[in-house]
Chimera marker file (.cmm) of the C-alpha trace (Angstrom):
<marker_set name="trace">
<marker id="1" x="-128.028" y="0.400" z="49.859" r="1" g="1" b="0" radius="0.5"/>
<marker id="2" x="-125.948" y="-0.224" z="46.714" r="1" g="1" b="0" radius="0.5"/>
<marker id="3" x="-126.359" y="-3.457" z="44.800" r="1" g="1" b="0" radius="0.5"/>
<marker id="4" x="-123.339" y="-5.663" z="44.126" r="1" g="1" b="0" radius="0.5"/>
<marker id="5" x="-123.481" y="-4.609" z="40.464" r="1" g="1" b="0" radius="0.5"/>
<marker id="6" x="-123.336" y="-0.933" z="41.454" r="1" g="1" b="0" radius="0.5"/>
<marker id="7" x="-120.429" y="-1.604" z="43.808" r="1" g="1" b="0" radius="0.5"/>
<marker id="8" x="-118.594" y="-3.518" z="41.063" r="1" g="1" b="0" radius="0.5"/>
<marker id="9" x="-119.215" y="-0.707" z="38.565" r="1" g="1" b="0" radius="0.5"/>
<marker id="10" x="-117.941" y="1.890" z="41.008" r="1" g="1" b="0" radius="0.5"/>
<marker id="11" x="-114.834" y="-0.156" z="41.806" r="1" g="1" b="0" radius="0.5"/>
<marker id="12" x="-114.146" y="-0.789" z="38.125" r="1" g="1" b="0" radius="0.5"/>
<marker id="13" x="-114.583" y="2.872" z="37.254" r="1" g="1" b="0" radius="0.5"/>
<marker id="14" x="-112.419" y="4.019" z="40.166" r="1" g="1" b="0" radius="0.5"/>
<marker id="15" x="-109.502" y="1.693" z="39.492" r="1" g="1" b="0" radius="0.5"/>
<marker id="16" x="-107.053" y="2.829" z="36.873" r="1" g="1" b="0" radius="0.5"/>
<marker id="17" x="-105.727" y="0.440" z="34.239" r="1" g="1" b="0" radius="0.5"/>
<marker id="18" x="-102.243" y="0.464" z="35.779" r="1" g="1" b="0" radius="0.5"/>
<marker id="19" x="-103.469" y="-1.133" z="38.986" r="1" g="1" b="0" radius="0.5"/>
<marker id="20" x="-105.769" y="-3.539" z="37.165" r="1" g="1" b="0" radius="0.5"/>
<marker id="21" x="-102.798" y="-4.862" z="35.176" r="1" g="1" b="0" radius="0.5"/>
<marker id="22" x="-100.091" y="-4.533" z="37.848" r="1" g="1" b="0" radius="0.5"/>
<marker id="23" x="-101.780" y="-6.440" z="40.672" r="1" g="1" b="0" radius="0.5"/>
<marker id="24" x="-102.354" y="-9.684" z="38.707" r="1" g="1" b="0" radius="0.5"/>
<marker id="25" x="-98.892" y="-9.429" z="37.118" r="1" g="1" b="0" radius="0.5"/>
<marker id="26" x="-97.246" y="-9.099" z="40.526" r="1" g="1" b="0" radius="0.5"/>
<marker id="27" x="-99.277" y="-12.019" z="41.875" r="1" g="1" b="0" radius="0.5"/>
<marker id="28" x="-98.114" y="-14.156" z="38.955" r="1" g="1" b="0" radius="0.5"/>
<marker id="29" x="-94.469" y="-13.173" z="39.520" r="1" g="1" b="0" radius="0.5"/>
<marker id="30" x="-94.683" y="-13.940" z="43.256" r="1" g="1" b="0" radius="0.5"/>
<marker id="31" x="-96.189" y="-17.344" z="42.490" r="1" g="1" b="0" radius="0.5"/>
<marker id="32" x="-93.533" y="-18.065" z="39.871" r="1" g="1" b="0" radius="0.5"/>
<marker id="33" x="-90.761" y="-17.344" z="42.360" r="1" g="1" b="0" radius="0.5"/>
<marker id="34" x="-92.415" y="-19.360" z="45.146" r="1" g="1" b="0" radius="0.5"/>
<marker id="35" x="-92.959" y="-22.399" z="42.945" r="1" g="1" b="0" radius="0.5"/>
<marker id="36" x="-89.523" y="-22.128" z="41.352" r="1" g="1" b="0" radius="0.5"/>
<marker id="37" x="-87.999" y="-22.020" z="44.849" r="1" g="1" b="0" radius="0.5"/>
<marker id="38" x="-90.133" y="-25.015" z="45.874" r="1" g="1" b="0" radius="0.5"/>
<marker id="39" x="-88.871" y="-26.885" z="42.779" r="1" g="1" b="0" radius="0.5"/>
<marker id="40" x="-85.228" y="-26.426" z="43.788" r="1" g="1" b="0" radius="0.5"/>
<marker id="41" x="-84.397" y="-23.140" z="42.088" r="1" g="1" b="0" radius="0.5"/>
<marker id="42" x="-83.806" y="-21.695" z="45.559" r="1" g="1" b="0" radius="0.5"/>
<marker id="43" x="-81.688" y="-18.699" z="44.569" r="1" g="1" b="0" radius="0.5"/>
<marker id="44" x="-84.254" y="-17.010" z="42.348" r="1" g="1" b="0" radius="0.5"/>
<marker id="45" x="-85.880" y="-13.844" z="43.698" r="1" g="1" b="0" radius="0.5"/>
<marker id="46" x="-88.375" y="-11.317" z="42.350" r="1" g="1" b="0" radius="0.5"/>
<marker id="47" x="-85.707" y="-8.968" z="40.920" r="1" g="1" b="0" radius="0.5"/>
<marker id="48" x="-84.464" y="-11.836" z="38.732" r="1" g="1" b="0" radius="0.5"/>
<marker id="49" x="-87.808" y="-11.748" z="36.905" r="1" g="1" b="0" radius="0.5"/>
<marker id="50" x="-86.563" y="-8.634" z="35.086" r="1" g="1" b="0" radius="0.5"/>
<marker id="51" x="-84.073" y="-10.908" z="33.300" r="1" g="1" b="0" radius="0.5"/>
<marker id="52" x="-86.145" y="-14.093" z="33.135" r="1" g="1" b="0" radius="0.5"/>
<marker id="53" x="-89.372" y="-12.516" z="31.834" r="1" g="1" b="0" radius="0.5"/>
<marker id="54" x="-90.609" y="-13.402" z="28.352" r="1" g="1" b="0" radius="0.5"/>
<marker id="55" x="-88.914" y="-13.953" z="25.962" r="1" g="1" b="0" radius="0.5"/>
<marker id="56" x="-86.055" y="-14.753" z="28.342" r="1" g="1" b="0" radius="0.5"/>
<marker id="57" x="-82.393" y="-13.802" z="28.163" r="1" g="1" b="0" radius="0.5"/>
<marker id="58" x="-81.103" y="-16.595" z="25.919" r="1" g="1" b="0" radius="0.5"/>
<marker id="59" x="-79.258" y="-15.110" z="22.944" r="1" g="1" b="0" radius="0.5"/>
<marker id="60" x="-79.898" y="-11.488" z="23.930" r="1" g="1" b="0" radius="0.5"/>
<marker id="61" x="-77.411" y="-8.742" z="24.627" r="1" g="1" b="0" radius="0.5"/>
<marker id="62" x="-77.428" y="-7.208" z="28.120" r="1" g="1" b="0" radius="0.5"/>
<marker id="63" x="-78.542" y="-3.862" z="26.658" r="1" g="1" b="0" radius="0.5"/>
<marker id="64" x="-81.571" y="-5.510" z="25.041" r="1" g="1" b="0" radius="0.5"/>
<marker id="65" x="-82.509" y="-7.182" z="28.330" r="1" g="1" b="0" radius="0.5"/>
<marker id="66" x="-82.159" y="-3.842" z="30.143" r="1" g="1" b="0" radius="0.5"/>
<marker id="67" x="-84.403" y="-2.152" z="27.576" r="1" g="1" b="0" radius="0.5"/>
<marker id="68" x="-87.090" y="-4.866" z="27.883" r="1" g="1" b="0" radius="0.5"/>
<marker id="69" x="-87.037" y="-4.530" z="31.665" r="1" g="1" b="0" radius="0.5"/>
<marker id="70" x="-86.969" y="-0.733" z="31.671" r="1" g="1" b="0" radius="0.5"/>
<marker id="71" x="-83.802" y="-0.787" z="33.752" r="1" g="1" b="0" radius="0.5"/>
<marker id="72" x="-80.322" y="0.620" z="33.431" r="1" g="1" b="0" radius="0.5"/>
<marker id="73" x="-77.572" y="-1.519" z="31.935" r="1" g="1" b="0" radius="0.5"/>
<marker id="74" x="-75.736" y="-1.334" z="35.259" r="1" g="1" b="0" radius="0.5"/>
<marker id="75" x="-78.723" y="-2.735" z="37.182" r="1" g="1" b="0" radius="0.5"/>
<marker id="76" x="-79.269" y="-5.512" z="34.632" r="1" g="1" b="0" radius="0.5"/>
<marker id="77" x="-75.571" y="-6.393" z="34.728" r="1" g="1" b="0" radius="0.5"/>
<marker id="78" x="-75.853" y="-6.863" z="38.520" r="1" g="1" b="0" radius="0.5"/>
<marker id="79" x="-78.783" y="-9.251" z="37.992" r="1" g="1" b="0" radius="0.5"/>
<marker id="80" x="-76.917" y="-11.035" z="35.189" r="1" g="1" b="0" radius="0.5"/>
<marker id="81" x="-73.877" y="-11.444" z="37.451" r="1" g="1" b="0" radius="0.5"/>
<marker id="82" x="-76.100" y="-12.889" z="40.153" r="1" g="1" b="0" radius="0.5"/>
<marker id="83" x="-77.754" y="-15.349" z="37.759" r="1" g="1" b="0" radius="0.5"/>
<marker id="84" x="-74.382" y="-16.240" z="36.272" r="1" g="1" b="0" radius="0.5"/>
<marker id="85" x="-73.011" y="-16.930" z="39.760" r="1" g="1" b="0" radius="0.5"/>
<marker id="86" x="-75.960" y="-19.233" z="40.462" r="1" g="1" b="0" radius="0.5"/>
<marker id="87" x="-75.357" y="-21.132" z="37.224" r="1" g="1" b="0" radius="0.5"/>
<marker id="88" x="-78.437" y="-20.019" z="35.261" r="1" g="1" b="0" radius="0.5"/>
<marker id="89" x="-76.610" y="-18.248" z="32.447" r="1" g="1" b="0" radius="0.5"/>
<marker id="90" x="-73.266" y="-17.297" z="30.983" r="1" g="1" b="0" radius="0.5"/>
<marker id="91" x="-72.173" y="-14.204" z="29.125" r="1" g="1" b="0" radius="0.5"/>
<marker id="92" x="-69.967" y="-14.778" z="26.118" r="1" g="1" b="0" radius="0.5"/>
<marker id="93" x="-68.563" y="-12.782" z="23.254" r="1" g="1" b="0" radius="0.5"/>
<marker id="94" x="-70.984" y="-12.345" z="20.391" r="1" g="1" b="0" radius="0.5"/>
<marker id="95" x="-70.589" y="-10.494" z="17.138" r="1" g="1" b="0" radius="0.5"/>
<marker id="96" x="-68.014" y="-7.732" z="17.391" r="1" g="1" b="0" radius="0.5"/>
<marker id="97" x="-67.333" y="-6.702" z="20.962" r="1" g="1" b="0" radius="0.5"/>
<marker id="98" x="-70.907" y="-7.226" z="22.208" r="1" g="1" b="0" radius="0.5"/>
<marker id="99" x="-71.564" y="-9.733" z="24.952" r="1" g="1" b="0" radius="0.5"/>
<marker id="100" x="-74.404" y="-12.224" z="24.516" r="1" g="1" b="0" radius="0.5"/>
<marker id="101" x="-76.319" y="-13.989" z="27.287" r="1" g="1" b="0" radius="0.5"/>
<marker id="102" x="-76.783" y="-17.749" z="26.998" r="1" g="1" b="0" radius="0.5"/>
<marker id="103" x="-78.855" y="-19.936" z="29.287" r="1" g="1" b="0" radius="0.5"/>
<marker id="104" x="-77.166" y="-22.905" z="30.879" r="1" g="1" b="0" radius="0.5"/>
<marker id="105" x="-78.811" y="-26.284" z="31.356" r="1" g="1" b="0" radius="0.5"/>
<marker id="106" x="-80.038" y="-25.052" z="34.757" r="1" g="1" b="0" radius="0.5"/>
<marker id="107" x="-81.341" y="-21.866" z="33.126" r="1" g="1" b="0" radius="0.5"/>
<marker id="108" x="-83.270" y="-23.879" z="30.545" r="1" g="1" b="0" radius="0.5"/>
<marker id="109" x="-84.690" y="-26.100" z="33.287" r="1" g="1" b="0" radius="0.5"/>
<marker id="110" x="-85.907" y="-23.012" z="35.186" r="1" g="1" b="0" radius="0.5"/>
<marker id="111" x="-87.433" y="-21.621" z="31.973" r="1" g="1" b="0" radius="0.5"/>
<marker id="112" x="-89.413" y="-24.813" z="31.314" r="1" g="1" b="0" radius="0.5"/>
<marker id="113" x="-90.545" y="-24.938" z="34.940" r="1" g="1" b="0" radius="0.5"/>
<marker id="114" x="-91.811" y="-21.362" z="34.519" r="1" g="1" b="0" radius="0.5"/>
<marker id="115" x="-93.759" y="-22.455" z="31.440" r="1" g="1" b="0" radius="0.5"/>
<marker id="116" x="-95.373" y="-25.284" z="33.446" r="1" g="1" b="0" radius="0.5"/>
<marker id="117" x="-96.286" y="-22.904" z="36.288" r="1" g="1" b="0" radius="0.5"/>
<marker id="118" x="-97.763" y="-20.386" z="33.851" r="1" g="1" b="0" radius="0.5"/>
<marker id="119" x="-99.841" y="-23.115" z="32.201" r="1" g="1" b="0" radius="0.5"/>
<marker id="120" x="-101.183" y="-24.066" z="35.637" r="1" g="1" b="0" radius="0.5"/>
<marker id="121" x="-102.028" y="-20.421" z="36.353" r="1" g="1" b="0" radius="0.5"/>
<marker id="122" x="-103.834" y="-20.129" z="33.024" r="1" g="1" b="0" radius="0.5"/>
<marker id="123" x="-105.852" y="-23.262" z="33.783" r="1" g="1" b="0" radius="0.5"/>
<marker id="124" x="-106.868" y="-21.802" z="37.151" r="1" g="1" b="0" radius="0.5"/>
<marker id="125" x="-107.833" y="-18.459" z="35.602" r="1" g="1" b="0" radius="0.5"/>
<marker id="126" x="-109.818" y="-20.291" z="32.883" r="1" g="1" b="0" radius="0.5"/>
<marker id="127" x="-111.710" y="-22.166" z="35.593" r="1" g="1" b="0" radius="0.5"/>
<marker id="128" x="-112.313" y="-19.015" z="37.645" r="1" g="1" b="0" radius="0.5"/>
<marker id="129" x="-113.403" y="-16.802" z="34.741" r="1" g="1" b="0" radius="0.5"/>
<marker id="130" x="-114.958" y="-19.462" z="32.534" r="1" g="1" b="0" radius="0.5"/>
<marker id="131" x="-113.496" y="-20.495" z="29.195" r="1" g="1" b="0" radius="0.5"/>
<marker id="132" x="-115.249" y="-17.792" z="27.151" r="1" g="1" b="0" radius="0.5"/>
<marker id="133" x="-114.325" y="-14.863" z="29.402" r="1" g="1" b="0" radius="0.5"/>
<marker id="134" x="-110.769" y="-16.150" z="29.764" r="1" g="1" b="0" radius="0.5"/>
<marker id="135" x="-110.437" y="-16.362" z="25.973" r="1" g="1" b="0" radius="0.5"/>
<marker id="136" x="-111.823" y="-12.807" z="25.726" r="1" g="1" b="0" radius="0.5"/>
<marker id="137" x="-109.321" y="-11.578" z="28.326" r="1" g="1" b="0" radius="0.5"/>
<marker id="138" x="-106.401" y="-13.122" z="26.440" r="1" g="1" b="0" radius="0.5"/>
<marker id="139" x="-107.677" y="-11.809" z="23.110" r="1" g="1" b="0" radius="0.5"/>
<marker id="140" x="-108.039" y="-8.263" z="24.470" r="1" g="1" b="0" radius="0.5"/>
<marker id="141" x="-104.606" y="-8.361" z="26.101" r="1" g="1" b="0" radius="0.5"/>
<marker id="142" x="-103.120" y="-9.550" z="22.809" r="1" g="1" b="0" radius="0.5"/>
<marker id="143" x="-104.770" y="-6.635" z="20.978" r="1" g="1" b="0" radius="0.5"/>
<marker id="144" x="-103.108" y="-4.270" z="23.467" r="1" g="1" b="0" radius="0.5"/>
<marker id="145" x="-99.802" y="-6.179" z="23.215" r="1" g="1" b="0" radius="0.5"/>
<marker id="146" x="-99.813" y="-5.842" z="19.436" r="1" g="1" b="0" radius="0.5"/>
<marker id="147" x="-100.882" y="-2.173" z="19.374" r="1" g="1" b="0" radius="0.5"/>
<marker id="148" x="-99.123" y="1.183" z="19.568" r="1" g="1" b="0" radius="0.5"/>
<marker id="149" x="-100.477" y="1.465" z="23.130" r="1" g="1" b="0" radius="0.5"/>
<marker id="150" x="-97.480" y="-0.421" z="24.541" r="1" g="1" b="0" radius="0.5"/>
<marker id="151" x="-94.763" y="1.247" z="22.525" r="1" g="1" b="0" radius="0.5"/>
<link id1="1" id2="2" r="1" g="1" b="0" radius="0.2"/>
<link id1="2" id2="3" r="1" g="1" b="0" radius="0.2"/>
<link id1="3" id2="4" r="1" g="1" b="0" radius="0.2"/>
<link id1="4" id2="5" r="1" g="1" b="0" radius="0.2"/>
<link id1="5" id2="6" r="1" g="1" b="0" radius="0.2"/>
<link id1="6" id2="7" r="1" g="1" b="0" radius="0.2"/>
<link id1="7" id2="8" r="1" g="1" b="0" radius="0.2"/>
<link id1="8" id2="9" r="1" g="1" b="0" radius="0.2"/>
<link id1="9" id2="10" r="1" g="1" b="0" radius="0.2"/>
<link id1="10" id2="11" r="1" g="1" b="0" radius="0.2"/>
<link id1="11" id2="12" r="1" g="1" b="0" radius="0.2"/>
<link id1="12" id2="13" r="1" g="1" b="0" radius="0.2"/>
<link id1="13" id2="14" r="1" g="1" b="0" radius="0.2"/>
<link id1="14" id2="15" r="1" g="1" b="0" radius="0.2"/>
<link id1="15" id2="16" r="1" g="1" b="0" radius="0.2"/>
<link id1="16" id2="17" r="1" g="1" b="0" radius="0.2"/>
<link id1="17" id2="18" r="1" g="1" b="0" radius="0.2"/>
<link id1="18" id2="19" r="1" g="1" b="0" radius="0.2"/>
<link id1="19" id2="20" r="1" g="1" b="0" radius="0.2"/>
<link id1="20" id2="21" r="1" g="1" b="0" radius="0.2"/>
<link id1="21" id2="22" r="1" g="1" b="0" radius="0.2"/>
<link id1="22" id2="23" r="1" g="1" b="0" radius="0.2"/>
<link id1="23" id2="24" r="1" g="1" b="0" radius="0.2"/>
<link id1="24" id2="25" r="1" g="1" b="0" radius="0.2"/>
<link id1="25" id2="26" r="1" g="1" b="0" radius="0.2"/>
<link id1="26" id2="27" r="1" g="1" b="0" radius="0.2"/>
<link id1="27" id2="28" r="1" g="1" b="0" radius="0.2"/>
<link id1="28" id2="29" r="1" g="1" b="0" radius="0.2"/>
<link id1="29" id2="30" r="1" g="1" b="0" radius="0.2"/>
<link id1="30" id2="31" r="1" g="1" b="0" radius="0.2"/>
<link id1="31" id2="32" r="1" g="1" b="0" radius="0.2"/>
<link id1="32" id2="33" r="1" g="1" b="0" radius="0.2"/>
<link id1="33" id2="34" r="1" g="1" b="0" radius="0.2"/>
<link id1="34" id2="35" r="1" g="1" b="0" radius="0.2"/>
<link id1="35" id2="36" r="1" g="1" b="0" radius="0.2"/>
<link id1="36" id2="37" r="1" g="1" b="0" radius="0.2"/>
<link id1="37" id2="38" r="1" g="1" b="0" radius="0.2"/>
<link id1="38" id2="39" r="1" g="1" b="0" radius="0.2"/>
<link id1="39" id2="40" r="1" g="1" b="0" radius="0.2"/>
<link id1="40" id2="41" r="1" g="1" b="0" radius="0.2"/>
<link id1="41" id2="42" r="1" g="1" b="0" radius="0.2"/>
<link id1="42" id2="43" r="1" g="1" b="0" radius="0.2"/>
<link id1="43" id2="44" r="1" g="1" b="0" radius="0.2"/>
<link id1="44" id2="45" r="1" g="1" b="0" radius="0.2"/>
<link id1="45" id2="46" r="1" g="1" b="0" radius="0.2"/>
<link id1="46" id2="47" r="1" g="1" b="0" radius="0.2"/>
<link id1="47" id2="48" r="1" g="1" b="0" radius="0.2"/>
<link id1="48" id2="49" r="1" g="1" b="0" radius="0.2"/>
<link id1="49" id2="50" r="1" g="1" b="0" radius="0.2"/>
<link id1="50" id2="51" r="1" g="1" b="0" radius="0.2"/>
<link id1="51" id2="52" r="1" g="1" b="0" radius="0.2"/>
<link id1="52" id2="53" r="1" g="1" b="0" radius="0.2"/>
<link id1="53" id2="54" r="1" g="1" b="0" radius="0.2"/>
<link id1="54" id2="55" r="1" g="1" b="0" radius="0.2"/>
<link id1="55" id2="56" r="1" g="1" b="0" radius="0.2"/>
<link id1="56" id2="57" r="1" g="1" b="0" radius="0.2"/>
<link id1="57" id2="58" r="1" g="1" b="0" radius="0.2"/>
<link id1="58" id2="59" r="1" g="1" b="0" radius="0.2"/>
<link id1="59" id2="60" r="1" g="1" b="0" radius="0.2"/>
<link id1="60" id2="61" r="1" g="1" b="0" radius="0.2"/>
<link id1="61" id2="62" r="1" g="1" b="0" radius="0.2"/>
<link id1="62" id2="63" r="1" g="1" b="0" radius="0.2"/>
<link id1="63" id2="64" r="1" g="1" b="0" radius="0.2"/>
<link id1="64" id2="65" r="1" g="1" b="0" radius="0.2"/>
<link id1="65" id2="66" r="1" g="1" b="0" radius="0.2"/>
<link id1="66" id2="67" r="1" g="1" b="0" radius="0.2"/>
<link id1="67" id2="68" r="1" g="1" b="0" radius="0.2"/>
<link id1="68" id2="69" r="1" g="1" b="0" radius="0.2"/>
<link id1="69" id2="70" r="1" g="1" b="0" radius="0.2"/>
<link id1="70" id2="71" r="1" g="1" b="0" radius="0.2"/>
<link id1="71" id2="72" r="1" g="1" b="0" radius="0.2"/>
<link id1="72" id2="73" r="1" g="1" b="0" radius="0.2"/>
<link id1="73" id2="74" r="1" g="1" b="0" radius="0.2"/>
<link id1="74" id2="75" r="1" g="1" b="0" radius="0.2"/>
<link id1="75" id2="76" r="1" g="1" b="0" radius="0.2"/>
<link id1="76" id2="77" r="1" g="1" b="0" radius="0.2"/>
<link id1="77" id2="78" r="1" g="1" b="0" radius="0.2"/>
<link id1="78" id2="79" r="1" g="1" b="0" radius="0.2"/>
<link id1="79" id2="80" r="1" g="1" b="0" radius="0.2"/>
<link id1="80" id2="81" r="1" g="1" b="0" radius="0.2"/>
<link id1="81" id2="82" r="1" g="1" b="0" radius="0.2"/>
<link id1="82" id2="83" r="1" g="1" b="0" radius="0.2"/>
<link id1="83" id2="84" r="1" g="1" b="0" radius="0.2"/>
<link id1="84" id2="85" r="1" g="1" b="0" radius="0.2"/>
<link id1="85" id2="86" r="1" g="1" b="0" radius="0.2"/>
<link id1="86" id2="87" r="1" g="1" b="0" radius="0.2"/>
<link id1="87" id2="88" r="1" g="1" b="0" radius="0.2"/>
<link id1="88" id2="89" r="1" g="1" b="0" radius="0.2"/>
<link id1="89" id2="90" r="1" g="1" b="0" radius="0.2"/>
<link id1="90" id2="91" r="1" g="1" b="0" radius="0.2"/>
<link id1="91" id2="92" r="1" g="1" b="0" radius="0.2"/>
<link id1="92" id2="93" r="1" g="1" b="0" radius="0.2"/>
<link id1="93" id2="94" r="1" g="1" b="0" radius="0.2"/>
<link id1="94" id2="95" r="1" g="1" b="0" radius="0.2"/>
<link id1="95" id2="96" r="1" g="1" b="0" radius="0.2"/>
<link id1="96" id2="97" r="1" g="1" b="0" radius="0.2"/>
<link id1="97" id2="98" r="1" g="1" b="0" radius="0.2"/>
<link id1="98" id2="99" r="1" g="1" b="0" radius="0.2"/>
<link id1="99" id2="100" r="1" g="1" b="0" radius="0.2"/>
<link id1="100" id2="101" r="1" g="1" b="0" radius="0.2"/>
<link id1="101" id2="102" r="1" g="1" b="0" radius="0.2"/>
<link id1="102" id2="103" r="1" g="1" b="0" radius="0.2"/>
<link id1="103" id2="104" r="1" g="1" b="0" radius="0.2"/>
<link id1="104" id2="105" r="1" g="1" b="0" radius="0.2"/>
<link id1="105" id2="106" r="1" g="1" b="0" radius="0.2"/>
<link id1="106" id2="107" r="1" g="1" b="0" radius="0.2"/>
<link id1="107" id2="108" r="1" g="1" b="0" radius="0.2"/>
<link id1="108" id2="109" r="1" g="1" b="0" radius="0.2"/>
<link id1="109" id2="110" r="1" g="1" b="0" radius="0.2"/>
<link id1="110" id2="111" r="1" g="1" b="0" radius="0.2"/>
<link id1="111" id2="112" r="1" g="1" b="0" radius="0.2"/>
<link id1="112" id2="113" r="1" g="1" b="0" radius="0.2"/>
<link id1="113" id2="114" r="1" g="1" b="0" radius="0.2"/>
<link id1="114" id2="115" r="1" g="1" b="0" radius="0.2"/>
<link id1="115" id2="116" r="1" g="1" b="0" radius="0.2"/>
<link id1="116" id2="117" r="1" g="1" b="0" radius="0.2"/>
<link id1="117" id2="118" r="1" g="1" b="0" radius="0.2"/>
<link id1="118" id2="119" r="1" g="1" b="0" radius="0.2"/>
<link id1="119" id2="120" r="1" g="1" b="0" radius="0.2"/>
<link id1="120" id2="121" r="1" g="1" b="0" radius="0.2"/>
<link id1="121" id2="122" r="1" g="1" b="0" radius="0.2"/>
<link id1="122" id2="123" r="1" g="1" b="0" radius="0.2"/>
<link id1="123" id2="124" r="1" g="1" b="0" radius="0.2"/>
<link id1="124" id2="125" r="1" g="1" b="0" radius="0.2"/>
<link id1="125" id2="126" r="1" g="1" b="0" radius="0.2"/>
<link id1="126" id2="127" r="1" g="1" b="0" radius="0.2"/>
<link id1="127" id2="128" r="1" g="1" b="0" radius="0.2"/>
<link id1="128" id2="129" r="1" g="1" b="0" radius="0.2"/>
<link id1="129" id2="130" r="1" g="1" b="0" radius="0.2"/>
<link id1="130" id2="131" r="1" g="1" b="0" radius="0.2"/>
<link id1="131" id2="132" r="1" g="1" b="0" radius="0.2"/>
<link id1="132" id2="133" r="1" g="1" b="0" radius="0.2"/>
<link id1="133" id2="134" r="1" g="1" b="0" radius="0.2"/>
<link id1="134" id2="135" r="1" g="1" b="0" radius="0.2"/>
<link id1="135" id2="136" r="1" g="1" b="0" radius="0.2"/>
<link id1="136" id2="137" r="1" g="1" b="0" radius="0.2"/>
<link id1="137" id2="138" r="1" g="1" b="0" radius="0.2"/>
<link id1="138" id2="139" r="1" g="1" b="0" radius="0.2"/>
<link id1="139" id2="140" r="1" g="1" b="0" radius="0.2"/>
<link id1="140" id2="141" r="1" g="1" b="0" radius="0.2"/>
<link id1="141" id2="142" r="1" g="1" b="0" radius="0.2"/>
<link id1="142" id2="143" r="1" g="1" b="0" radius="0.2"/>
<link id1="143" id2="144" r="1" g="1" b="0" radius="0.2"/>
<link id1="144" id2="145" r="1" g="1" b="0" radius="0.2"/>
<link id1="145" id2="146" r="1" g="1" b="0" radius="0.2"/>
<link id1="146" id2="147" r="1" g="1" b="0" radius="0.2"/>
<link id1="147" id2="148" r="1" g="1" b="0" radius="0.2"/>
<link id1="148" id2="149" r="1" g="1" b="0" radius="0.2"/>
<link id1="149" id2="150" r="1" g="1" b="0" radius="0.2"/>
<link id1="150" id2="151" r="1" g="1" b="0" radius="0.2"/>
</marker_set>
C-alpha cells in the first residue's frame, strides 16, 4: 500500500502546471463573482472577469484590455458594452481617435470590493498553508510573473 507521501508525489508529478494554476485561479474567480453578487453587484458574471481582472480597465484602451485577456477586440467590446450598460464603466474619446475605458463610481466600488475579497482569500490561504509556505508561494509566483516564462 502506498503512503500518503507517495500518493502526493505521484499526484504532483502527474498534474501539469496548467491545471495546478488554473484550478485555484478559477476558484478565486468564482468566489469573486459570488461575493460581488452577494454585495449587490448582481449583474457581474464570470465572463466580466476578463475585463475586471488586474490591473482593471480604468484608463485602458479596449485593444489593450483584449490583449490582456487573450480575447478578440470584438469579444471584449461585447463585454465592455455589457459593463457600460450596467453602469460600471464608460468609453470616451482619448488621444486621437482611440477610445478609453473609464470606471464609474459603481465600477470603482466593485473594484474595491474585489480587493477586499482577495485580501480575505489571501488570509484564508495563509492560514491553510502557514505563513512561511504562503510567503514562498507568493514569492515563487512573483518570480514567474516577472520572468520571460509568461511573455
